N, C-alpha and C positions, 0 to 999 in steps of 0.2 A: 503494500500501499504506499504511496507517494503521500509523505509527510511534510515535504518541502514548504507547504502553505503556513506551516506554523511559524515561520521566520519573515513573513511579509509584514513589513512595519504598518503598512495601511490596512486595518481592520475592515474598511469598507470596501475593499477590493471584492470583486464577486468571486476571484479564485480563493480567497480568504473565506468567504461566506459558505461556498460550495464545499471547502475543505472541513469546515465545521458541521455541515450536514452529513458529509460522509463519516466524520468521526462518531455522531449520534447514531448513524444506522449500524456501524461497526459495534458500537457499545451496547446497542440494543439486541444484538445477536445474541451477546452473552448473557444478558439477562432481560428476557422478551416480556416476562410478566412483572417486572419491578417498575413502579410509578417513578421512582427517582434513582438517580445514580450519583456517584461522586462527580463533582464538577472540577474539571481541570483549567478552569481560569485563573488568572494571576491573583484574583481576590480569593476566591475559595481554597485554591492550592491542593485540591484533591482531600480535603479535610471536611467538606460538608456534602450532605446529599442534597441534591435540587431536582425538581422535577423535570421530567424529560422534555416537556415543552418548552422549559425556560433555558435549556442548556446552550442551543445556539445563540440565543440572545446574550448570556453571560459571556460567551466566548469572543463574540463580535464586540460588546461594549467594553470588556475588561481586558481582552486578549488573552490568548492560549499560553500555557505556562511552558516556556520554549524548552525548559530542562527536562520535560516530560517527553522523552522519545521512545521509550518502550511502554506502550500502554497498559501495564501489567495489572492495573486496577479496574481494566476494562476489557478482559478477556484474552489479551496477547500475552503469550508467553515469554518469558525471559529468553533470549536468543541462545544464551550459553545452555540453558535448559534442553534445547534442540540437540545440541551437538552429542549429547551422551547418552541419547537414548538406548543405543545397541551396546553400551560398554557392559562388561560382565559384572554384576553386582557383587559377585562372591571374590573378586580379585582386589587383594588388600591395596597392592599399588595404584590401581585406578581409582579406589575409594579415597585415597590419599590425593590424588590429582584433583579428584571432583571437590573434596573440602578445601584444598590449597587455592583453588581459583573460584570458590564460592559456587560450584555447579550444581543445582536442585537434580535430584533423580525424577526421571518421568518415565512412562511406559505407554505413551500414546502418540507419539511423533514418529512417523518412518522417515528417517534421515540417515544418510550414510557417514557415519562418524570415523570412519577408518582414516589412516594417514592418506591413503590412497584418494579417498573421497574429498578429502581436504584439499589436496594438490589439485584435483578437478575442479572443486569450487573456486580456488583461487584463481583458476585460469579463465574462469567467466566473472571475475570481479565482483564478488559477492559481497566485497566490502569488510571482510575481517578486520577488527579493531586489533591492537596492539597485544592485549589480553587473550584474545582467541587464538592469536598465532602462536604465543608463546605455550599454550595449552596444546597445541597440536604439535608442536615440536617435541614436546615431551612424550606426546602420545607415540609419536614416531620411534623415540628411543624405547617406550615400553613394548613396541612391537618387534624390536630387534632382538634377535635371540644373542645371548652371550657367545655361543658358538652352535653349531647346528644340531638339532635335537638335543638340545638341553632345557631344563625345565625354568632356568632362571632367564628373565630378560636383561639386557645390559643396564636397565635403569635401576631394576630392582635390586640387582647384583651391587651396583655402585652405592645406593643407598644404604645397604646393610653394610658394606665395607666401611662407607664414611661414619656410620653409627659405631662401629667397633674403635675407629680412630679417635671419636670423642671420648668414648667410655674409658679407652685405656691410654689415652694421652699420648698417642703416636706422633710423631714429628711428621712434617710434611715431606722430609728427605726419606724417612723410613717408609711412609706409604709410597712414595714413589718407586722405592727399591722393592717394596712388595708387589707392585703392579708390574713390575719388569721380570720378577721371578714367576707370577703367574701367567704372563704371555708367554714365557717360555715353556710353561708346563702344559698350557692348555693346548687342545688340537688345533689343527689348521681350520682357519676360517674364524677365529676369535676375534672379538670387536673390542676387546677391552682398551681403554686409553693407555698412554704411555707413561703419564705423570699425574701428580696431584692437581696441577694447574689444569690439565685437560679434562680431569674429571669434574673439577668445580665448574668449567665451562658448559658442561653437559646438563648438571642439576641446578645451575644458578637461578633459574626462574621457579624452583621450587621453594628456596629461601626468600628471607625478607632482606633488603637491602639494607645499608647504613651509609652514612655522608661523613666523610673527612672535611673538617672544618679548621682553617687556620686560625691560630690566635697569638696574640700578643705575649711573649714570653714572662711578661710581668703581670698579666692577667688583666690588662686595662681594657681590652676590647676583643671582639672575634671579628674576622673578615667576612661579613655576612651581609647580604641584601645590598644596602647602598654602599657600603664600604668594601665589598668584596674584591674591588680592583685597586685597593690601596697598596702600596709599598712599604709602608711604615705606619707605626701607630700614631694615631692623631692626639695622643695625650704625652707619652713619654718618648715618642719619636723612634723607638726601638725597631730596628729593620725587620721586615716580615720574613726574609729568609737569611739563613745562616751565612756570615761572611768568612771567607777563607783567606789567608795570607798568599799573595801571588795572583789569586783568581781575578778575572775581568768583572768589572763592575757590570757591564752589560752582558749577559748570558745570550747565547744565541737561540736558547731553547728554554721555555717556561718549565718543561719537565726535568731538566738538569739542575732547576734550583730546590734547595732543601729547606721546608720551612722551619722556622724557629720553634713553633710549637704548634701540635695538631691535636684535636680532640674527635672524638667519635659520636656521632649522634644518630640514633635508631629511629626513624620516623614512626610515631605513635598511632597515627590514622589506620594504616594496613595491620598492624597488630591487634588492635582492637576489633577490626573488621574480622579477623580471623577467629575470635572468640565466638562470632554469631555464624560464622561460616562452618564451623566443626559442629556436627551432630552431638558430641560429647559435652560441649560447653555452652551450647545457645540456650538450652533450657535452664541450665544453672545461672545464668546471669539474670535470670528474674527470681531468683531464690529469695533475695532480700524483701521481697514482696509477696511472693506467694508461697514460700516454704517456712518462712521465719515463725517461731512460736512468740507470740505476743502476751508474755506473763508478768512484765515488768523486770525481768532479770536480764542484767547486761551481758550478753553472749556475743556481740556483734556490733560494728559501729552503728548499724541501722536501729539499734536499741537505744541510741543515746538522745539526749536533748537537742545536741548541734544538728544531728540528721533531722530531727522533726522541725527544728526551726528554718533549716535551709528548704525543706518542703515547703513550708508554710509562705516562705518569701519568693519561692521561685515554683509556683503552682503549675506551670506548663512544663516545666523540666520534670517535675514529680509526677505528673499524669501518665508518662510511659514508663513503666517499670524497667525497661530495656535501656533507658539511659545511663550513663556509666559514671560512677562516683569513683573518683581516684584518691589514693594517697601516695604522698611522696616521701622518700627517705634517702639519706646517703651518709656515707662515712669513708674514711680512707683506710687503706691497707697497703703493706708493702708487697708486691708481686715477686720478690724475690725470696729463695729460702732462707738466705742469710739475714739475720735481723741486725746485723752490723751495718748494712748497706742503708743510708738515710733516704728513701724513696717512698712517696705517698702517692697512690693512684686513688682517685675518687670516682666511683660508679654512682649513677642517679638512678633510684629504682622507683617505679610506679606500682602501686597495688591496686588492682580492680576489687573495690569492696562490694560490689554486685554479688560476688561469689560467696558461697557459703563459708564459715570459718575455718573448716576443714580443708580447703582448698585455697583460699584467697592469700594465705601466709605460706604456701608451699612454693618451693623453687621453681616448679614448671610454671605457676601462674603469675611470677612476678616479673614484670615488664622492665628490661633494661632500657633506660632512655639514653643516657650520655654516658662515656667514659672519659674522664679528666685525668690526663697523663700527668706525671711528677715533672721534676723530682719534688717540688714542694707543694704542700696543700693550697687551695685556692683561697682558702678563709672566707672573709667577709666578701671577696669579689666572686663568690661562685654564682652569684646572681647573672654575671655576665655570660655565663656558659649555660644559662637556661633560655637565652633569647629563641632558638629554634623550637624549644618545647612550649613555651608561651604563644607564639605565632600559632601552632598547631591547636593548641587550646582555646584560643579566640576562634578559630576555623570550628573548631568542635561544639563551642557553644552555640552557634548558628546552626549547626547540623550537616552531617554528611550521608549521603545515600548508601544503604548497607542492606545487603541480603541476609536474611534470617532463616536458617534452613530448617528451624524446628515449624515454622508455619508456612514455608515457601513463597515468601514474598519480602519485597523491599520496604525498608522504612528510614525516616531520617535519625540517625543516631547523634545523639548529644552527649557531650561530656563535661564534667566539671571537677576541679581539684579541690578538695575539702581541707 
């Protein structure tokens, strides 16, 4: 269906009005007996039910919500849900791919979801977005055998190997040496990568990215947003890059410069989305409202006076129990075994308080937000390193579209730091 009309600025254009009528016809097919449907105009924003005979008028007068491109509230399936109809539900690796990409299970859409089917669809310009292409690239690896007539796929074998690496603290070099040995042992036709680096390239889309951000070595500022192109601190004038004796002041390549200090930031929004994309945690994210015992005993932050006051002050936020309440904590530690080395690294951790108490304080559910490298503690200047997190929290306060696998629909996820 052509949806280009929703971007027409002149709502009195006949094409716009015809598009609104086509939308109403499409929505009526989904709920033929309903007298009212959710209105997608900019004023109602799919939050109010409006009589069908008034829908076109609302859309023409107030305009259609341009961000509403997948009409999931009016009978249209999520596009990604169509892509996995024929996947084997019993395959653990495919289940992991589904949850990693937020793909809902379906059983009534006939579509070729094989890697070959993706190639054919791409040739016909079906307009796959980046996320869909990443999904199919991993699906191709899932279809590749580790070697002929073997029960492991390349992707499943690599994931298991990398899991063992994490559990046992293998170095990158030792992992590459193991791959070299396995390649020599496995029969002809094996598809194993040669090194740890090549392995990471295959599974990179399964993981969650992080950003390396340069900072002033004296903790005055970070090179972020409007200051990202500066070459020195605007407060203490310390150089952004390390200075070496005899080195040219002007480097021929930006990549050859070594920053004086770097910290790592792990974007929060995709990590919160994963909590709702996983069948194991999506229902638990509503525990504070649906599963909590209300007998006056303090067992969870939701039992506190501060929580109730927050709900009273922000009733719109409190209305949806899926909106996320976060706690923040940080402390320094030495990453070296020798305590004689004076070095302090500071991780910043976020705790999702929506989860029940036996989960929210467990290591797998703590969200690593930032790692501030030493050698000294940031002290009172730790707020400098919180800028990327604050920017995301501002966006989350307004809301971001998120897929909830527990009820198979999208919602506007909001979050607040308590």
